[in-house]
KEKEDO-345920 format. One record per residue (C-alpha): residue in three letters; residue number from 1; z, x, y. Coordinates in steps of 0.02 Angstrom, whole numbers, m for minus. Layout:
<atoms>
ATOM  bator  tiba       w       u       v
ATOM    ALA   NUM       Z       X       Y
...
</atoms>
This chain:
<atoms>
ATOM  bator  tiba       w       u       v
ATOM    MET     1       4     m11       3
ATOM    ILE     2      42     140     118
ATOM    ARG     3    m117     227      78
ATOM    GLN     4    m214      60     123
ATOM    ILE     5    m127      44     288
ATOM    LEU     6    m165     220     332
ATOM    ASN     7    m339     196     281
ATOM    ARG     8    m352      31     388
ATOM    LEU     9    m280     137     541
ATOM    GLY    10    m407     265     523
ATOM    GLN    11    m545     132     522
ATOM    GLY    12    m453      57     689
ATOM    LEU    13    m461     223     772
ATOM    LEU    14    m647     242     727
ATOM    VAL    15    m678      65     791
ATOM    LEU    16    m587     103     949
ATOM    PHE    17    m694     262     972
ATOM    VAL    18    m855     162     954
ATOM    LEU    19    m786      21    1074
ATOM    PHE    20    m759     159    1213
ATOM    THR    21    m927     237    1181
ATOM    LEU    22   m1016      63    1197
ATOM    THR    23    m914       9    1345
ATOM    PHE    24    m940     175    1441
ATOM    PHE    25   m1126     176    1434
ATOM    LEU    26   m1150     m15    1449
ATOM    VAL    27   m1044      m3    1599
ATOM    ARG    28   m1148     140    1684
ATOM    SER    29   m1303      36    1653
ATOM    LEU    30   m1239     m99    1758
ATOM    PRO    31   m1346    m125    1923
ATOM    THR    32   m1178    m151    2013
ATOM    GLY    33   m1061      m6    2060
ATOM    PRO    34    m882      16    2138
ATOM    PHE    35    m954      86    2299
ATOM    LYS    36   m1106     m41    2305
ATOM    THR    37   m1026    m178    2419
ATOM    GLU    38   m1115    m306    2536
ATOM    ARG    39   m1064    m185    2677
ATOM    ALA    40   m1166     m40    2674
ATOM    ILE    41   m1058     135    2660
ATOM    PRO    42   m1127     277    2747
ATOM    GLU    43   m1213     394    2620
ATOM    HIS    44   m1099     545    2664
ATOM    ILE    45    m943     444    2625
ATOM    GLN    46   m1005     376    2474
ATOM    ALA    47   m1060     552    2404
ATOM    LYS    48    m881     608    2450
ATOM    MET    49    m800     464    2352
ATOM    GLU    50    m919     487    2208
ATOM    ALA    51    m871     675    2206
ATOM    TYR    52    m694     628    2212
ATOM    TYR    53    m708     523    2056
ATOM    GLY    54    m824     633    1969
ATOM    LEU    55    m968     514    1969
ATOM    ASP    56   m1078     643    2039
ATOM    GLN    57   m1091     736    1887
ATOM    PRO    58   m1211     711    1736
ATOM    LEU    59   m1177     559    1622
ATOM    LEU    60   m1130     652    1473
ATOM    VAL    61   m1014     768    1572
ATOM    GLN    62    m928     612    1636
ATOM    TYR    63    m917     547    1450
ATOM    GLN    64    m843     700    1393
ATOM    LYS    65    m705     715    1532
ATOM    ARG    66    m664     529    1505
ATOM    LEU    67    m651     544    1305
ATOM    VAL    68    m537     701    1332
ATOM    ASN    69    m426     613    1470
ATOM    LEU    70    m410     454    1345
ATOM    LEU    71    m357     574    1205
ATOM    SER    72    m220     634    1309
ATOM    GLY    73    m152     470    1361
ATOM    ASP    74    m228     451    1537
ATOM    LEU    75    m338     298    1558
ATOM    GLY    76    m394     356    1738
ATOM    LEU    77    m387     278    1901
ATOM    SER    78    m468     117    1958
ATOM    LEU    79    m614     131    2065
ATOM    ARG    80    m591     m38    2153
ATOM    LEU    81    m410     m45    2189
ATOM    GLU    82    m396     123    2300
ATOM    GLY    83    m356     239    2160
ATOM    ARG    84    m218     139    2065
ATOM    GLU    85    m187     203    1895
ATOM    VAL    86    m256      94    1754
ATOM    SER    87     m98     106    1658
ATOM    GLU    88     m11      36    1801
ATOM    ILE    89    m130    m112    1812
ATOM    ILE    90    m114    m143    1633
ATOM    SER    91      78    m137    1629
ATOM    GLN    92      93    m246    1761
ATOM    SER    93     m34    m384    1711
ATOM    PHE    94     m34    m375    1520
ATOM    PRO    95     149    m449    1487
ATOM    VAL    96      78    m619    1565
ATOM    SER    97     m74    m618    1462
ATOM    LEU    98      23    m566    1300
ATOM    GLN    99     159    m702    1324
ATOM    LEU   100      17    m829    1355
ATOM    GLY   101     m71    m779    1194
ATOM    LEU   102      76    m782    1098
ATOM    VAL   103     130    m950    1142
ATOM    ALA   104     m49   m1015    1106
ATOM    ILE   105     m51    m939     937
ATOM    VAL   106     115   m1022     900
ATOM    LEU   107      55   m1180     955
ATOM    ALA   108    m108   m1165     852
ATOM    ILE   109       2   m1138     692
ATOM    THR   110     131   m1268     725
ATOM    ILE   111     m14   m1393     763
ATOM    GLY   112    m146   m1331     634
ATOM    VAL   113     m50   m1304     484
ATOM    PRO   114      59   m1461     457
ATOM    LEU   115    m101   m1567     501
ATOM    GLY   116    m204   m1472     364
ATOM    ILE   117     m58   m1495     242
ATOM    LEU   118     m38   m1685     282
ATOM    ALA   119    m234   m1706     271
ATOM    ALA   120    m231   m1623      85
ATOM    TRP   121     m78   m1723      38
ATOM    ARG   122    m166   m1884      88
ATOM    LYS   123    m343   m1838      19
ATOM    ASN   124    m478   m1966      62
ATOM    SER   125    m363   m2082     155
ATOM    LEU   126    m361   m2133     343
ATOM    THR   127    m245   m1995     367
ATOM    ASP   128    m355   m1861     295
ATOM    TYR   129    m503   m1928     380
ATOM    GLY   130    m416   m1943     557
ATOM    ALA   131    m354   m1768     545
ATOM    MET   132    m514   m1693     509
ATOM    ALA   133    m606   m1793     636
ATOM    LEU   134    m482   m1729     774
ATOM    ALA   135    m512   m1553     707
ATOM    MET   136    m696   m1566     720
ATOM    VAL   137    m683   m1626     902
ATOM    GLY   138    m572   m1488     936
ATOM    ILE   139    m689   m1357     866
ATOM    CYS   140    m849   m1431     951
ATOM    ILE   141    m770   m1431    1129
ATOM    PRO   142    m757   m1251    1213
ATOM    SER   143    m594   m1201    1289
ATOM    PHE   144    m678   m1180    1474
ATOM    VAL   145    m709   m1373    1453
ATOM    ILE   146    m541   m1417    1390
ATOM    GLY   147    m442   m1324    1527
ATOM    PRO   148    m504   m1413    1680
ATOM    VAL   149    m493   m1581    1603
ATOM    LEU   150    m311   m1543    1552
ATOM    ALA   151    m280   m1479    1718
ATOM    ASP   152    m362   m1623    1810
ATOM    GLN   153    m280   m1761    1707
ATOM    PHE   154    m100   m1689    1679
ATOM    GLY   155     m87   m1587    1835
ATOM    ARG   156    m181   m1672    1985
ATOM    ARG   157    m178   m1855    1932
ATOM    MET   158     m16   m1886    1821
ATOM    GLU   159      74   m1730    1895
ATOM    ILE   160     163   m1705    1743
ATOM    LEU   161     137   m1521    1716
ATOM    PRO   162      88   m1385    1847
ATOM    ALA   163    m106   m1348    1831
ATOM    MET   164     m89   m1184    1935
ATOM    GLY   165      21   m1028    1942
ATOM    TRP   166     132    m951    1812
ATOM    SER   167     316    m917    1782
ATOM    PRO   168     368    m823    1632
ATOM    LEU   169     547    m927    1623
ATOM    SER   170     478   m1087    1649
ATOM    PRO   171     389   m1168    1488
ATOM    ALA   172     314   m1306    1599
ATOM    PHE   173     186   m1171    1666
ATOM    TRP   174     140   m1126    1485
ATOM    ILE   175     100   m1288    1408
ATOM    LEU   176     m86   m1328    1489
ATOM    PRO   177    m160   m1144    1465
ATOM    ALA   178     m79   m1130    1293
ATOM    LEU   179    m145   m1289    1238
ATOM    THR   180    m317   m1250    1301
ATOM    LEU   181    m317   m1074    1209
ATOM    GLY   182    m241   m1144    1058
ATOM    LEU   183    m319   m1312    1014
ATOM    ILE   184    m479   m1241     949
ATOM    SER   185    m377   m1109     832
ATOM    ALA   186    m266   m1255     780
ATOM    ALA   187    m431   m1357     729
ATOM    TYR   188    m496   m1214     618
ATOM    LEU   189    m318   m1188     548
ATOM    SER   190    m305   m1373     490
ATOM    ARG   191    m468   m1363     407
ATOM    LEU   192    m426   m1199     316
ATOM    THR   193    m255   m1254     264
ATOM    ARG   194    m329   m1420     197
ATOM    ALA   195    m458   m1328      97
ATOM    GLY   196    m329   m1198      29
ATOM    MET   197    m208   m1337     m20
ATOM    LEU   198    m330   m1439    m108
ATOM    GLU   199    m389   m1287    m210
ATOM    THR   200    m210   m1260    m253
ATOM    LEU   201    m162   m1438    m288
ATOM    ASN   202    m299   m1445    m419
ATOM    GLN   203    m237   m1285    m517
ATOM    ASP   204    m172   m1317    m701
ATOM    PHE   205       9   m1266    m651
ATOM    VAL   206      26   m1413    m531
ATOM    ARG   207     m50   m1536    m672
ATOM    THR   208      95   m1464    m780
ATOM    ALA   209     226   m1479    m642
ATOM    ARG   210     175   m1662    m633
ATOM    ALA   211     187   m1700    m818
ATOM    LYS   212     365   m1622    m822
ATOM    GLY   213     399   m1760    m685
ATOM    VAL   214     420   m1639    m542
ATOM    SER   215     424   m1737    m368
ATOM    GLU   216     270   m1730    m262
ATOM    GLY   217     368   m1653    m116
ATOM    ARG   218     425   m1512    m233
ATOM    ILE   219     255   m1477    m300
ATOM    LEU   220     190   m1465    m117
ATOM    SER   221     339   m1344     m58
ATOM    HIS   222     378   m1246    m198
ATOM    HIS   223     211   m1240    m300
ATOM    CYS   224      59   m1258    m173
ATOM    LEU   225     120   m1211      m8
ATOM    ARG   226     118   m1009     m36
ATOM    GLY   227     m44    m996    m111
ATOM    GLY   228    m127   m1146      m8
ATOM    LEU   229     m84   m1057     153
ATOM    ILE   230    m196    m898     105
ATOM    PRO   231    m358    m946     190
ATOM    ALA   232    m262   m1003     348
ATOM    VAL   233    m161    m837     358
ATOM    ALA   234    m327    m740     334
ATOM    TYR   235    m395    m821     494
ATOM    ILE   236    m240    m794     593
ATOM    GLY   237    m303    m617     640
ATOM    PRO   238    m464    m674     700
ATOM    ALA   239    m382    m827     795
ATOM    PHE   240    m277    m701     883
ATOM    ALA   241    m437    m606     934
ATOM    ALA   242    m519    m770     999
ATOM    ILE   243    m367    m822    1098
ATOM    ILE   244    m328    m657    1185
ATOM    SER   245    m517    m642    1234
ATOM    GLY   246    m536    m828    1286
ATOM    SER   247    m369    m795    1390
ATOM    LEU   248    m481    m695    1520
ATOM    VAL   249    m566    m847    1565
ATOM    ILE   250    m422    m974    1550
ATOM    GLU   251    m320    m864    1668
ATOM    SER   252    m446    m887    1810
ATOM    ILE   253    m446   m1071    1771
ATOM    PHE   254    m263   m1105    1792
ATOM    ALA   255    m236    m948    1910
ATOM    ILE   256    m133    m850    1792
ATOM    PRO   257     m91    m670    1863
ATOM    GLY   258    m149    m587    1696
ATOM    LEU   259    m271    m463    1647
ATOM    GLY   260    m411    m588    1673
ATOM    THR   261    m424    m570    1853
ATOM    HIS   262    m430    m386    1849
ATOM    PHE   263    m555    m383    1714
ATOM    ILE   264    m677    m507    1782
ATOM    LYS   265    m667    m418    1953
ATOM    SER   266    m691    m251    1866
ATOM    ILE   267    m842    m317    1787
ATOM    GLU   268    m914    m385    1957
ATOM    THR   269    m884    m204    2041
ATOM    GLY   270    m925     m90    1888
ATOM    ASP   271    m743     m20    1888
ATOM    GLU   272    m774      73    1721
ATOM    PRO   273    m599     139    1699
ATOM    VAL   274    m515     m35    1713
ATOM    ILE   275    m656    m110    1596
ATOM    THR   276    m622      20    1465
ATOM    GLY   277    m431      10    1474
ATOM    VAL   278    m432    m183    1447
ATOM    VAL   279    m564    m168    1307
ATOM    LEU   280    m475     m38    1217
ATOM    LEU   281    m314    m129    1232
ATOM    TYR   282    m377    m287    1165
ATOM    GLY   283    m461    m197    1028
ATOM    SER   284    m290    m111     979
ATOM    LEU   285    m214    m275     970
ATOM    ILE   286    m355    m352     862
ATOM    ILE   287    m351    m214     739
ATOM    LEU   288    m159    m224     720
ATOM    ALA   289    m166    m406     704
ATOM    ASN   290    m291    m401     563
ATOM    ILE   291    m183    m268     473
ATOM    ALA   292     m26    m370     491
ATOM    THR   293    m130    m524     425
ATOM    ASP   294    m191    m424     275
ATOM    LEU   295      m1    m380     242
ATOM    LEU   296      54    m552     251
ATOM    GLY   297     m94    m614     130
ATOM    VAL   298     m43    m485       4
ATOM    TRP   299     144    m552      16
ATOM    LEU   300      73    m727     m19
ATOM    ASN   301     m37    m677    m160
ATOM    PRO   302      36    m537    m260
ATOM    ARG   303    m118    m527    m359
ATOM    LEU   304    m201    m446    m217
ATOM    ARG   305     m89    m295    m233
ATOM    SER   306    m181    m235    m394
ATOM    THR   307    m345    m227    m291
ATOM    ARG   308    m285    m131    m138
</atoms>
């Protein structure tokens, strides 16, 4: 198991290297730039600014220096925010995005998994059809449509919940953006949980337990739940990836002071250090989430230990 974890970590480092390389050269190919604004900057001033940040050097030399700095833990300086360190920007903004993402994934699991279990337990009933219909609606509607609708209905018209802003200690500010991010993942989780539970319910050991007179509730909780959740658990890693990447847009909709604002502005201005820092951060989180998901899957299904 330890060998497999180290192998996955090595693969993750390779993925981060590829992410950095692609991000660096793609940003450099953008027509925009940190010093290309609507108000023209004198050429001699722009030349000095580019020399200060090393942008006057050949592209491969810039790439080599950025890679060496990253390996030493230096994310560089922002080109847009007057030389602020990228690590400082991330440390100030990321806790908000992380809290929002964690609340959203918890809501997705809390809604999706019980809904899928209930649908499997009541197979081919109105409960099953209704739950899967709701799941399909949740899958079809994108989060950037759900967000404004929730903000308008519950924030502006009904004035039940705040539609803008953020407070780390006030759950009222979390509900609408977390629901927006979590509903689509909850829909997928409900369908995967239903499929996994139905497959487990059709196994021979379940029929044996029923023949022995074991109650349906005990069969569901003690015999089927662990194996039936394996497909849903395998999806949690990609779901977390979808949530944290989707939060960049949702933060703009709900005016949340997370990394989303900095990331979008950095793309508009070609601020490569900030873009690279955010991409590598989210890439690292996705890799760690997938590793944790694999470990949880092995715990739920001991048969996987022999194949890893």
